[in-house]
N, C-alpha and C positions, 0 to 999 in steps of 0.2 A: 510310714507307720503301718499301713495295711499290709505291706510286704512282710514286715517283721512279724506281725500277728499271724499271717499265713504260714511263714516258715516255722514259727513256734508251734502252731497247731499241727502242721504236717509232721514235724519231728516228734511231737507229743504222741501222735497216733502210732508212730514207730515204736515197737516194743522196747528198743534199746535205749531210747532217750526219754527221760522222765523229768518233768518239772517238779521239783521238790520245794519244801519250805525253806531249806537251806539255800537253794539257788535264789529264791525270791528275796530272802534276807540279804544275800550278797548283792543282788541287783539293786535293792533298795539302798544299801550302803554306797554303791556307786552313784546313785541319784542324789543322795544327801551330800556326798563329796562334791559332785558337780554343782549343786546349789551353793555350797560354801565357796567353791572356786569362782563361780559367777559373781557372787557378792564381792569377793576380793578383787576381781578384775573391774567391777563397777566402781569400787572405791579407788582403784588405781587410775581409772579414766576421769573420775570426778570425786575428789576427796570430800566434797560436801554432800554426796548422795544420801547418806544416812541422816544428816541434819535436815535436808530438804524433805525426805520422805517421812521420817519419824520424829523430827524435832529434838534430836539428842543434843547434848552439850558438846561444844567443840573440843573439850579436853576429856571427854568420856572415852570409854573403851571403843566406841564406834565413831567418835568425832574426827573432824578434819585435822586436829592437832594432836591426835593420839600418840604420835611418835615422841612427843615431848615427855611422856610418862616413863621413858627409858633412861632419862638423865637425872643426875643429882644436881640440885641447885640451879645455877644460871646456865641454861641449855644453849644460850647463844654465844657463850664464851668459846673462843677457839680451842681451848683445852678442856671442854666439858667432859665430865666423867660419867660413864655409863653406870647404871645401878648394877649391883651384883646379880648375876644370872646363872641359874643352874641349867636351864633348858632353852637357852637362846631367846629370852624375852617371851616365852610361852605364858599366856595368861595375862600379859601386861597390856597388850593392844590387839586389835582385831587383825591387823595385817599379819603379824607373826603367828598368832594362834591359828588363824584360818589356814595358813600354809601347812602347819604341822598336822592339823586335824584332817584336812583334805587329803594330803599325801598318805597319812596313816590308814585312812579308810580304803583308799585305792590299793595300797600295798597289801593290806590285810585281806581284802577281797580277792586279789590276784593269787595270793598264797593258798587261800581256801579252794579256789577253782583248780589251781595246779595240783593240789594234793588229792583231789577227788579221784575216785576209782572209775574212770570212764575213758573212752577212746579220745585221742587227741583232737579229732574233728569236733567232738562235742564240747571239749574244753575251749576250743577256739570259738565255737558258736556262743558259748556262755560269755566269753570275753567280748564278743561282738555285741551281745545284748547289754552287757555292763557298760561298754563304751558308749552305746547309744543312749543309755540312761544318764550317763555322766554328761554327754554333750547336750542332750535335751534340757536337763535341769540347769546346766550352766548357762545356756543361751536364754532360757526363760527368766532366770534370776537376773542376769545382766540387763536384759531389756526392761525388766520391771523396775530395777533400781536406777538405771542410767537416766 
């Protein structure tokens, strides 16, 4: 982390590279995306993590049996019917919603960085900072929920 701060400070002192509000917002979106992804992976590792941490109901949006919210009637029947979906179960359970939101934030931030009017080395540096924000937030959230 100290190395990242040193690089950021040294590049900020360079007249060509500037830390702007837009960049900070993009890096924040990468961090939020990482936190969502870390929560999703914690749920994958332990489906009861939200019930154990926050005491949510097992059939709720965050519950261990959230997948059952995607079926009509008897979900254990071999020919169980999925509920109608417009955006692939978005908003119906945490697993699907977190995948869409996390991916959307990363893709959006990447396009904003790629569209910026700066040299490629600074775009790559911005992506490095964004990736570190993503990985750090993901790791912290996973460790907290697991």
